[in-house]
LUMZA-737844 format. One record per residue (C-alpha): residue number from 0; x, y, z. Coordinates in Angstrom, 1 decimal, m for minus. Layout:
// residues N
+-----+--------+--------+--------+
:   n :      u :      v :      w :
+-----+--------+--------+--------+
: NUM :      X :      Y :      Z :
...
+-----+--------+--------+--------+
This chain:
// residues 172
+-----+--------+--------+--------+
:   n :      u :      v :      w :
+-----+--------+--------+--------+
:   0 :  m39.0 :  m37.5 :  m16.4 :
:   1 :  m36.2 :  m34.8 :  m17.1 :
:   2 :  m32.8 :  m35.0 :  m16.0 :
:   3 :  m30.7 :  m31.9 :  m16.3 :
:   4 :  m27.1 :  m32.1 :  m16.9 :
:   5 :  m24.8 :  m30.1 :  m15.3 :
:   6 :  m23.5 :  m28.4 :  m18.5 :
:   7 :  m27.2 :  m27.0 :  m19.5 :
:   8 :  m27.6 :  m25.6 :  m15.8 :
:   9 :  m26.7 :  m22.2 :  m15.4 :
:  10 :  m23.4 :  m21.6 :  m13.5 :
:  11 :  m24.5 :  m19.5 :  m10.1 :
:  12 :  m21.2 :  m19.0 :   m8.9 :
:  13 :  m20.0 :  m17.5 :  m12.3 :
:  14 :  m23.5 :  m15.2 :  m12.1 :
:  15 :  m22.9 :  m14.1 :   m9.1 :
:  16 :  m19.1 :  m12.8 :   m9.6 :
:  17 :  m20.0 :  m11.2 :  m12.7 :
:  18 :  m22.4 :   m8.8 :  m11.0 :
:  19 :  m20.0 :   m8.4 :   m8.0 :
:  20 :  m17.2 :   m6.9 :  m10.4 :
:  21 :  m17.8 :   m3.7 :  m10.2 :
:  22 :  m18.0 :   m3.6 :   m6.4 :
:  23 :  m14.5 :   m5.3 :   m6.0 :
:  24 :  m13.4 :   m2.9 :   m8.6 :
:  25 :  m14.0 :    0.1 :   m6.5 :
:  26 :  m12.7 :   m1.7 :   m3.4 :
:  27 :   m9.1 :   m2.8 :   m5.1 :
:  28 :   m9.2 :    1.2 :   m6.3 :
:  29 :   m9.7 :    2.1 :   m2.8 :
:  30 :   m6.8 :   m0.4 :   m1.3 :
:  31 :   m4.4 :    0.7 :   m4.7 :
:  32 :   m5.2 :    4.2 :   m5.8 :
:  33 :   m4.5 :    3.2 :   m9.1 :
:  34 :   m7.1 :    2.1 :  m12.0 :
:  35 :   m5.1 :    0.3 :  m13.3 :
:  36 :   m3.5 :   m1.9 :  m10.5 :
:  37 :   m7.6 :   m2.1 :   m9.5 :
:  38 :   m8.2 :   m3.8 :  m12.7 :
:  39 :   m5.5 :   m6.1 :  m12.3 :
:  40 :   m6.2 :   m6.9 :   m8.9 :
:  41 :   m9.7 :   m7.4 :   m9.8 :
:  42 :   m8.7 :   m9.7 :  m12.4 :
:  43 :   m6.8 :  m11.6 :  m10.4 :
:  44 :   m9.2 :  m12.2 :   m7.6 :
:  45 :  m11.6 :  m13.6 :  m10.3 :
:  46 :   m9.5 :  m16.0 :  m11.9 :
:  47 :   m8.3 :  m17.4 :   m7.8 :
:  48 :  m12.2 :  m17.5 :   m7.2 :
:  49 :  m12.6 :  m19.8 :  m10.1 :
:  50 :  m10.0 :  m21.5 :  m10.0 :
:  51 :  m11.3 :  m22.4 :   m6.0 :
:  52 :  m14.9 :  m21.9 :   m6.3 :
:  53 :  m15.7 :  m25.7 :   m5.0 :
:  54 :  m13.9 :  m24.2 :   m1.7 :
:  55 :  m17.1 :  m22.2 :   m1.3 :
:  56 :  m19.6 :  m24.1 :    0.4 :
:  57 :  m22.7 :  m21.8 :   m0.1 :
:  58 :  m23.2 :  m19.2 :   m2.7 :
:  59 :  m24.6 :  m16.6 :    0.3 :
:  60 :  m21.0 :  m15.7 :    1.0 :
:  61 :  m19.6 :  m15.2 :   m2.1 :
:  62 :  m19.4 :  m11.3 :   m1.5 :
:  63 :  m16.9 :  m12.0 :    1.8 :
:  64 :  m15.6 :  m14.8 :    0.3 :
:  65 :  m14.2 :  m12.4 :   m3.0 :
:  66 :  m13.7 :   m9.5 :   m0.9 :
:  67 :  m11.4 :  m11.5 :    1.4 :
:  68 :   m9.8 :  m13.4 :   m1.9 :
:  69 :   m9.0 :   m9.8 :   m3.4 :
:  70 :   m7.5 :   m8.2 :    0.2 :
:  71 :   m5.4 :  m11.2 :    0.7 :
:  72 :   m3.9 :  m10.8 :   m3.1 :
:  73 :   m3.3 :   m7.4 :   m2.6 :
:  74 :   m1.6 :   m7.7 :    0.7 :
:  75 :    0.9 :  m10.4 :   m0.8 :
:  76 :    1.4 :   m7.9 :   m3.6 :
:  77 :    3.0 :   m5.7 :   m0.7 :
:  78 :    5.1 :   m8.2 :    0.6 :
:  79 :    6.4 :   m9.4 :   m2.5 :
:  80 :    9.6 :   m8.8 :   m4.1 :
:  81 :    8.4 :   m7.1 :   m7.1 :
:  82 :    6.7 :   m4.3 :   m4.9 :
:  83 :    9.5 :   m4.1 :   m2.7 :
:  84 :   12.1 :   m3.5 :   m5.7 :
:  85 :    9.8 :   m0.9 :   m7.0 :
:  86 :   10.0 :    1.3 :   m3.7 :
:  87 :   13.4 :    0.6 :   m3.6 :
:  88 :   13.7 :    2.3 :   m6.9 :
:  89 :   11.7 :    5.0 :   m6.2 :
:  90 :   14.0 :    5.7 :   m3.0 :
:  91 :   17.1 :    5.8 :   m4.9 :
:  92 :   15.5 :    8.2 :   m7.7 :
:  93 :   14.1 :   10.6 :   m5.2 :
:  94 :   18.1 :   10.6 :   m3.6 :
:  95 :   19.6 :   11.3 :   m7.3 :
:  96 :   16.7 :   13.9 :   m7.8 :
:  97 :   17.0 :   15.0 :   m4.5 :
:  98 :   21.1 :   15.5 :   m5.6 :
:  99 :   20.7 :   17.4 :   m8.5 :
: 100 :   18.5 :   19.7 :   m7.3 :
: 101 :   21.0 :   20.2 :   m4.0 :
: 102 :   23.7 :   21.0 :   m6.5 :
: 103 :   22.2 :   23.5 :   m8.3 :
: 104 :   19.6 :   25.3 :   m6.2 :
: 105 :   21.0 :   25.0 :   m2.4 :
: 106 :   23.5 :   27.6 :   m1.0 :
: 107 :   26.2 :   26.0 :    1.4 :
: 108 :   23.9 :   27.3 :    4.6 :
: 109 :   20.9 :   25.2 :    3.6 :
: 110 :   22.9 :   22.1 :    2.4 :
: 111 :   24.4 :   22.4 :    6.3 :
: 112 :   21.2 :   22.6 :    7.8 :
: 113 :   19.8 :   19.9 :    6.5 :
: 114 :   22.6 :   17.6 :    7.4 :
: 115 :   22.2 :   18.9 :   10.6 :
: 116 :   18.3 :   17.8 :   10.8 :
: 117 :   19.2 :   14.6 :    9.4 :
: 118 :   21.8 :   13.9 :   12.5 :
: 119 :   19.2 :   15.3 :   14.9 :
: 120 :   16.7 :   12.5 :   13.3 :
: 121 :   19.5 :   10.1 :   13.5 :
: 122 :   19.9 :   10.2 :   17.0 :
: 123 :   15.6 :   10.0 :   17.6 :
: 124 :   14.5 :    6.4 :   19.0 :
: 125 :   14.1 :    4.4 :   16.0 :
: 126 :   10.1 :    4.8 :   16.6 :
: 127 :   10.5 :    8.2 :   15.6 :
: 128 :   13.2 :    8.3 :   13.1 :
: 129 :   11.8 :    5.8 :   10.2 :
: 130 :    8.5 :    7.6 :    9.7 :
: 131 :   10.1 :   10.8 :    9.8 :
: 132 :   12.8 :   10.2 :    7.3 :
: 133 :    9.8 :    8.6 :    5.4 :
: 134 :    8.0 :   11.8 :    5.7 :
: 135 :   10.5 :   13.7 :    4.5 :
: 136 :   10.8 :   11.7 :    1.3 :
: 137 :    7.6 :   12.1 :    0.1 :
: 138 :    6.2 :    9.4 :    1.3 :
: 139 :    2.1 :    9.9 :    2.2 :
: 140 :    0.6 :    8.8 :    5.8 :
: 141 :   m0.7 :    5.7 :    4.1 :
: 142 :    2.0 :    4.7 :    2.5 :
: 143 :    4.4 :    4.8 :    5.4 :
: 144 :    1.3 :    2.9 :    7.2 :
: 145 :    1.6 :    0.0 :    4.7 :
: 146 :    5.7 :    0.2 :    4.7 :
: 147 :    5.8 :   m0.3 :    8.6 :
: 148 :    2.9 :   m2.3 :    8.8 :
: 149 :    1.2 :   m0.4 :   11.6 :
: 150 :   m2.1 :    2.0 :   11.2 :
: 151 :   m2.0 :    5.3 :   10.3 :
: 152 :   m3.0 :    7.1 :   13.5 :
: 153 :    0.1 :    5.5 :   15.0 :
: 154 :    2.4 :    6.9 :   12.0 :
: 155 :    0.5 :   10.4 :   12.7 :
: 156 :    1.4 :   10.1 :   16.3 :
: 157 :    4.9 :    9.2 :   15.7 :
: 158 :    6.0 :   11.9 :   13.1 :
: 159 :    4.4 :   14.5 :   15.4 :
: 160 :    5.9 :   13.5 :   18.5 :
: 161 :    9.0 :   13.3 :   16.4 :
: 162 :    9.1 :   16.6 :   15.3 :
: 163 :    8.4 :   18.0 :   19.0 :
: 164 :   11.3 :   15.9 :   19.7 :
: 165 :   13.6 :   18.0 :   17.0 :
: 166 :   11.8 :   21.1 :   18.3 :
: 167 :   12.8 :   20.3 :   21.6 :
: 168 :   16.9 :   20.5 :   20.5 :
: 169 :   16.7 :   23.3 :   18.0 :
: 170 :   14.9 :   25.6 :   21.1 :
: 171 :   17.6 :   24.5 :   24.0 :
+-----+--------+--------+--------+
């Protein structure tokens, strides 16, 4: 009678993990919108999966399990202080950039209108103020949605309703 040792048995888990790498990459690319970040995310997901493969009791559910690990890893990255610091640095950079452009290109009346607009935005209820400010700084709807942890549709609606309130102030 032939006995097989675990070292000679093919590891189906690792084989399945390798087969799903491309699908994980495309999902990660949708989330991150950056090739290098997507590759890092897939690598981190694979590492976590291999490290915790004993927790998967049924290989039939490996795809769902890996997608969940990938999504949770991405969410943890967004919540991390590294990501927040990166967003903060981008905000500071945008402010410096805007200030340098203001001093060279804009006329005093344009600066006054911008200042007036920002004062009006500050008077809006908080649910409208933050999305509009982020939108004016150049953030996409998706970035605002991720930062505020609300659906994209809600972001679009709040920006639209906030703009509507600003128009009322200007037309009154």
